[in-house]
C-alpha positions in Angstrom: 101.7 132.7 87.6 100.5 129.3 88.8 97.0 130.7 89.5 96.8 132.3 86.0 97.8 129.0 84.3 95.4 127.1 86.5 92.5 129.3 85.7 93.1 129.1 82.0 93.2 125.3 82.2 90.1 125.2 84.3 88.2 127.2 81.7 89.2 124.8 78.9 88.5 121.6 80.8 85.2 122.9 82.2 84.0 123.6 78.6 84.9 120.1 77.6 83.1 118.6 80.6 79.9 120.6 79.9 80.0 119.6 76.2 80.2 115.9 77.1 77.9 116.1 80.1 74.6 115.8 78.2 75.3 112.2 77.1 77.1 111.0 80.3 74.0 110.0 82.2 72.9 107.7 79.4 76.1 105.8 79.3 77.5 103.3 81.8 80.8 103.8 83.4 83.3 101.5 81.7 86.4 99.8 83.1 86.9 98.6 86.6 83.9 99.2 88.8 83.6 102.5 90.6 82.7 102.6 94.3 81.4 106.0 95.5 81.0 107.1 99.1 78.6 110.1 98.8 78.3 112.1 102.0 75.5 114.5 102.9 76.0 118.0 104.3 75.8 119.4 107.9 72.6 118.5 109.7 71.3 116.6 106.7 70.5 113.2 105.5 70.9 111.6 102.1 68.0 113.6 100.7 70.0 116.3 98.8 72.4 113.7 97.3 69.8 111.1 96.4 69.4 112.0 92.7 73.2 112.0 92.2 73.4 108.6 94.1 70.6 107.2 91.9 72.3 108.4 88.7 75.7 106.9 89.7 74.0 103.5 90.5 72.2 103.6 87.1 75.6 104.1 85.5 77.0 101.0 87.2 78.7 102.4 90.2 78.4 101.0 93.7 77.2 103.8 96.0 76.7 104.2 99.7 75.1 107.3 101.3 75.4 106.7 105.1 74.5 109.1 107.9 77.8 110.7 109.0 79.0 112.2 112.3 77.6 115.6 111.2 74.1 114.5 110.5 71.2 116.0 112.4 71.0 113.1 114.8 74.8 112.6 115.2 76.1 116.2 115.1 79.8 116.0 116.1 79.4 112.7 117.9 83.0 111.9 117.2 86.2 113.8 116.4 87.3 114.8 112.9 90.0 112.1 112.8 87.5 109.5 114.1 85.2 110.5 111.2 88.1 109.7 108.9 88.3 106.2 110.4 84.5 105.8 109.9 85.0 106.7 106.2 87.6 103.8 106.1 84.7 101.5 107.1 82.4 102.8 104.4 85.2 102.4 101.8 85.7 98.8 103.0 82.0 98.2 102.3 82.4 99.5 98.8 85.3 97.2 98.2 83.4 94.2 99.7 80.7 94.9 97.0 83.2 94.6 94.2 84.3 98.2 93.8 87.9 98.6 92.5 88.1 102.4 92.0 87.1 104.4 95.1 85.8 107.9 94.9 85.0 109.8 98.1 82.5 112.6 97.5 80.5 115.0 99.6 78.2 118.0 99.8 79.0 121.0 101.9 80.5 119.7 105.2 80.6 116.3 103.5 82.9 117.9 100.9 85.2 119.1 103.7 85.4 115.5 104.9 86.0 114.2 101.4 89.0 116.5 101.0 90.3 115.7 104.5 90.1 112.0 103.7 91.9 112.5 100.4 94.7 114.3 102.3 95.1 111.3 104.6 94.7 108.2 102.5 96.4 106.9 99.4 94.8 104.9 96.6 91.7 106.9 95.8 90.5 107.2 92.2 89.3 110.7 93.0 87.5 113.1 95.4 84.4 115.1 94.5 83.7 118.3 96.4 80.1 119.7 95.9 79.4 123.2 97.3 82.2 122.9 99.7 81.3 124.0 103.2 82.6 124.3 106.8 85.6 126.6 106.7 86.7 127.2 110.3 90.0 128.7 109.1 88.2 131.5 107.2 87.8 134.8 109.2 84.0 135.0 109.1 83.4 131.5 110.3 86.2 131.7 112.9 84.6 134.8 114.3 81.2 133.1 114.6 82.7 130.1 116.3 85.2 131.9 118.5 83.1 131.6 121.7 82.6 127.9 121.3 86.3 127.4 120.5 87.3 129.3 123.6 84.9 127.3 125.8 86.2 124.0 124.4 89.8 125.1 125.0 89.0 126.1 128.5 87.5 122.7 129.2 90.4 120.9 127.7 92.9 122.9 129.7 90.9 122.1 132.9 91.2 118.4 132.1 87.6 118.1 131.0 88.1 117.5 127.3 86.0 114.4 127.4 83.1 116.1 129.1 80.0 116.9 127.1 78.6 120.4 126.9 76.4 122.6 124.7 78.2 124.9 122.3 76.9 127.7 120.0 76.9 126.6 116.4 75.3 127.9 113.1 74.2 126.5 109.8 72.7 123.1 109.0 69.5 123.9 110.7 71.0 124.1 114.2 72.1 126.9 116.5 73.7 124.7 119.2 75.6 121.5 119.2 76.1 119.1 122.1 79.5 117.3 122.0 82.6 116.7 124.0 85.0 119.6 124.1 87.7 117.5 122.4 85.4 116.5 119.6 83.9 120.0 119.1 87.4 121.5 119.0 88.5 119.1 116.3 85.8 120.5 114.0 85.9 124.2 115.0 89.6 124.9 115.7 90.7 127.5 113.0 94.1 125.8 113.1 92.7 122.3 113.4 92.3 119.2 111.2 89.1 120.3 109.5 90.7 123.3 107.7 91.0 123.4 103.9 94.2 125.5 104.2 95.8 122.3 105.6 93.9 119.6 103.8 94.0 121.0 100.3 97.8 121.1 99.9 98.0 117.7 101.5 95.7 116.0 99.0 97.6 113.0 97.7 99.4 113.9 94.5 98.0 110.9 92.7 94.4 111.8 93.6 92.5 114.0 91.2 89.8 116.4 92.5 86.5 117.6 91.0 85.2 120.7 92.7 81.8 122.1 91.8 80.3 125.4 92.9 76.7 126.5 92.4 76.4 129.8 90.5 73.7 130.8 93.0 75.6 129.7 96.1 76.6 132.6 98.3 79.8 130.8 99.2 82.0 129.7 96.3 85.1 127.9 97.6 86.4 126.0 94.6 88.7 128.6 93.3 90.6 128.9 96.5 90.7 125.2 97.2 91.8 124.2 93.8 94.5 126.8 93.9 96.0 124.9 96.8 95.6 121.2 95.8 98.5 119.5 94.0 98.3 119.8 90.2 96.8 116.8 88.5 95.8 116.5 84.9 92.4 115.1 85.7 91.4 117.7 88.3 88.6 120.0 87.4 86.8 123.1 88.7 83.4 123.9 87.3 80.2 125.7 88.2 76.6 124.6 87.8 73.4 126.6 87.8 72.3 125.9 91.4 72.0 127.1 94.9 74.1 125.6 97.7 71.5 123.0 98.5 70.8 122.3 94.9 74.4 121.7 93.7 74.4 117.9 94.1 71.3 117.4 92.0 72.6 119.9 89.4 76.0 118.2 89.2 74.8 114.8 88.0 75.9 115.1 84.4 79.2 116.8 85.3 80.1 114.2 87.9 79.4 111.3 85.5 81.3 113.0 82.7 84.3 113.5 85.0 84.3 109.9 86.1 84.4 108.8 82.5 87.6 110.9 82.0 89.2 108.8 84.8 89.1 105.7 82.6 
């Protein structure tokens, strides 16, 4: 019953968002200043989120788009929980620049981190999940990562969790990843801290979520994720006409329209 009611509400609010989206980009965000941490996907840079970042700045938000621990040059260079602490630092930057309402947003693996952060920290104005990626708790991904997880666990059991090794990986333009066993396991463990099955239900009840899937994205995760997060009147699930990589750029109007509803 909860899923049925949720779906009906999603259809109604999505229609409202799409009707208002056309004018959202032309209007500044009112009220206390928004600060948006906008995080790239796995193996990426800020390239795919650049147009969304620009639109947010034009609308009056303070925006930062740093290279995160899953970028091509930093792949898994710290644990999942250490990445959450790094997000704390970026949020502090936004507040130092005058932001009063903090939104943590991300694309693909960045969306995973945004949800994880929202599950661990109070006081966010919202989280935005764009083409959610990295699902080690899903059977398909768990099967592909099983060898790397087993290798990391063996190293940890042997007291070598802090040692660096090369592990098999996939997606984000890389087939291998070099990291410590402890750090790698924190990202890949199907029962670990990077799983949406744990993070979605733990999203703080006062934090609304906007989840956007691309219609042409092979992996559409919003339905499952939004069925797990605590109910919030401002939470939304919508789709845009885009591929996985194109979802951030295609979401500009929808994100701006949603932020306006938070006023």
